[in-house]
C-alpha positions in Angstrom: -7.6 17.6 -16.1 -8.4 14.0 -16.4 -6.1 13.3 -13.3 -7.9 16.2 -11.4 -11.3 14.5 -12.3 -10.3 11.2 -10.9 -8.9 12.8 -7.8 -12.1 14.7 -7.2 -14.2 11.6 -7.6 -11.9 9.8 -4.9 -12.2 12.9 -2.7 -16.0 12.8 -2.8 -15.9 9.2 -2.1 -13.6 9.8 0.8 -15.8 12.4 2.3 -18.8 10.4 1.9 -17.4 7.4 3.6 -14.8 9.2 5.8 -15.8 7.4 9.2 -15.9 4.0 7.5 -12.5 4.5 5.9 -10.9 5.9 8.9 -12.1 3.0 11.2 -11.2 0.4 8.6 -7.7 1.9 8.6 -7.5 1.8 12.5 -9.0 -1.4 13.7 -6.7 -4.1 12.2 -3.4 -2.1 12.7 -4.5 -1.4 16.2 -5.1 -5.0 17.0 -1.6 -5.9 15.7 -0.1 -3.2 18.0 -2.1 -4.3 20.9 -1.7 -8.1 20.5 1.9 -8.2 19.2 3.3 -4.9 20.7 1.8 -4.8 24.0 0.9 -8.4 24.6 4.1 -9.9 23.6 6.8 -8.3 25.9 10.0 -9.2 24.0 13.0 -7.6 22.3 14.2 -7.5 18.6 17.6 -6.4 17.6 18.2 -4.9 21.1 15.1 -2.8 21.2 11.6 -3.4 22.7 9.5 -5.3 20.1 7.0 -2.4 19.8 9.8 -0.3 18.3 10.3 -2.9 15.6 6.5 -3.4 15.1 5.4 0.2 14.7 7.3 1.0 11.4 6.2 -2.5 10.1 2.5 -1.8 10.7 3.0 1.8 9.2 4.3 0.3 6.1 1.7 -2.5 5.9 -1.1 0.1 6.4 0.2 2.1 3.3 0.0 -1.2 1.3 -3.5 -2.2 2.4 -5.0 1.3 2.3 -3.8 1.9 -1.2 -4.7 -1.5 -2.5 -8.1 -1.6 -1.0 -8.9 1.9 -2.1 -8.7 1.1 -5.8 -9.0 -2.5 -6.5 -12.5 -3.2 -5.3 -14.1 -0.1 -6.6 -12.4 -0.2 -9.9 -13.4 -3.8 -10.5 -17.0 -3.0 -9.7 -16.9 -0.1 -12.1 -15.5 -2.3 -14.8 -17.8 -5.4 -14.4 -21.0 -4.2 -13.2 -21.4 -0.5 -13.8 -19.7 -0.7 -17.3 -18.1 2.7 -16.5 -15.1 1.9 -18.8 -17.4 2.4 -21.8 -17.9 5.9 -20.8 -14.3 6.5 -20.1 -13.3 5.2 -23.6 -15.6 7.7 -25.3 -14.8 10.6 -23.0 -12.3 13.3 -23.9 -10.2 12.3 -20.9 -6.8 10.7 -22.0 -6.7 7.1 -20.8 -3.3 7.5 -19.3 -4.6 10.3 -17.0 -7.4 8.0 -15.8 -4.8 5.5 -14.8 -2.4 7.9 -13.2 -5.4 9.5 -11.4 -6.2 6.2 -9.8 -2.6 5.6 -8.8 -2.2 9.0 -7.2 -5.6 8.7 -5.4 -4.6 5.3 -4.0 -1.3 6.3 -2.9 -2.8 9.3 -1.1 -5.2 6.9 0.6 -2.2 4.7 1.6 -0.5 7.7 3.1 -3.6 8.5 5.0 -3.9 5.1 6.5 -0.2 5.1 7.5 -0.6 8.6 9.0 -3.4 7.4 11.1 -1.0 4.8 12.6 1.5 7.5 13.3 -0.9 9.6 15.1 -2.1 6.8 17.1 1.2 5.7 18.3 2.6 9.3 18.7 1.7 9.3 22.5 3.9 6.2 23.1 7.3 7.3 24.3 9.4 5.4 21.6 11.8 8.0 20.3 11.2 6.6 16.7 11.7 9.2 14.1 9.5 9.7 11.1 10.6 12.3 8.7 9.9 13.7 5.3 11.8 10.9 3.7 9.5 8.3 5.6 6.3 10.0 4.2 7.9 10.1 0.6 8.6 6.3 0.9 5.1 5.6 2.3 3.6 7.6 -0.6 5.8 5.6 -3.1 4.8 2.3 -1.5 1.2 3.3 -1.8 1.6 4.1 -5.5 3.1 0.8 -6.1 0.1 -1.1 -4.6 -2.3 1.2 -6.3 -0.7 0.3 -9.6 -1.0 -3.4 -8.6 -4.7 -2.8 -7.7 -5.5 -1.3 -11.1 -3.9 -4.3 -12.8 -5.8 -6.7 -10.4 -9.1 -4.9 -11.3 -8.4 -5.6 -14.9 -7.5 -9.2 -14.5 -10.3 -10.0 -12.1 -13.1 -12.0 -13.9 -15.8 -11.5 -11.2 -16.4 -9.8 -7.8 -14.8 -12.4 -5.7 -11.4 -12.4 -7.6 -10.3 -9.3 -5.9 -10.7 -10.6 -2.2 -9.1 -13.9 -3.4 -6.1 -12.0 -4.8 -5.8 -10.2 -1.5 -5.8 -13.4 0.5 -3.2 -15.1 -1.7 -0.8 -12.1 -2.2 -1.4 -9.0 0.0 -2.1 -11.0 3.2 1.1 -13.2 3.0 3.1 -10.1 2.3 1.6 -8.5 5.3 3.1 -11.0 7.6 6.3 -12.1 5.8 7.9 -8.8 4.5 9.8 -7.6 7.5 6.7 -6.2 9.2 6.1 -8.4 12.3 9.5 -10.2 12.3 12.8 -9.8 10.7 13.3 -12.0 7.7 16.8 -13.1 9.0 15.2 -16.2 10.3 13.7 -17.2 7.0 15.7 -19.9 5.1 18.0 -18.7 2.3 16.3 -18.5 -1.1 13.1 -17.5 0.2 14.6 -14.8 2.3 16.1 -13.1 -0.8 13.0 -13.4 -2.7 11.0 -11.7 0.1 13.7 -9.1 0.5 13.0 -7.8 -3.0 9.3 -7.3 -2.6 8.1 -3.7 -2.4 6.7 -4.0 1.3 10.0 -5.4 2.5 11.9 -2.5 1.0 9.4 -0.1 2.5 9.6 -1.6 6.1 13.3 -1.7 5.9 13.7 1.9 4.9 11.1 3.3 7.3 12.3 1.2 10.1 16.0 2.2 9.6 15.0 5.9 9.5 13.0 5.6 12.7 15.7 3.7 14.6 18.5 5.9 13.2 20.1 3.0 11.5 21.9 3.0 8.0 19.5 2.1 5.3 19.8 1.3 1.6 17.8 4.3 0.6 18.7 4.7 -3.0 18.5 1.1 -3.8 15.2 0.6 -2.0 13.7 3.6 -3.7 14.9 2.3 -7.0 13.3 -1.0 -6.5 10.0 0.6 -5.6 10.2 2.8 -8.8 10.7 -0.3 -11.0 7.6 -2.0 -9.4 5.7 1.2 -10.0 6.9 1.5 -13.6 6.2 -2.2 -14.4 2.6 -2.3 -13.1 1.8 1.2 -14.5 2.9 -0.1 -17.8 0.8 -3.1 -17.5 -2.2 -1.1 -16.6 -1.6 1.1 -19.7 -1.3 -2.0 -21.9 -4.7 -3.2 -20.6 -6.6 -0.1 -21.2 -4.8 1.0 -24.5 -5.3 -2.5 -25.9 -8.8 -2.6 -24.5 -8.3 -5.9 -22.8 -10.8 -7.0 -20.2 -12.6 -3.8 -20.3 
């Protein structure tokens, strides 16, 4: 029931701010598609650049949508509303609260990615997005929701969350196989970037979309490892009552 309670809270929040959330999910990705996809007429790997760009923007949207849905709100609840005091004394198991946050964030990430798919559907690209693509998008959203939960615990004030986003989330948005292939990045850095969750997500979704072979099992395994690690860290914070 604890997970359902958290999901209901996020659903009420989503209904209340539906237009704001939807517009926020559309504006930046649309600008990327227009400026890079339509404004720059070039090719990548033998395809029009827009074919390469759309899966990258979809992947990026699942990341930013899930992270933004959890990190800021949870940080405000912890630091200013002192809502964690109520959670600690409530009958809701603490692990259900964490899992509920992660599931809710992953759904918001899937929603953000789905909006991009709908917006680009009229473009005749012949790109394929199937059930596996949606599962990977959902898993990527879960990873960054777990990251957001951890960041909300670590942040010492209201400005720490945007600062983390600028230093970590934004660089990943540009470097993790979204706007350009990592083939041109020097060795060493290229290998590090390739193991980041957004790189895995972009590679899988793009490979499926273009009908190319993908490392599906290893990619999903890497995403699951990230999810397990950050979920475990979140559990450690809340059960050890650290930074609450």
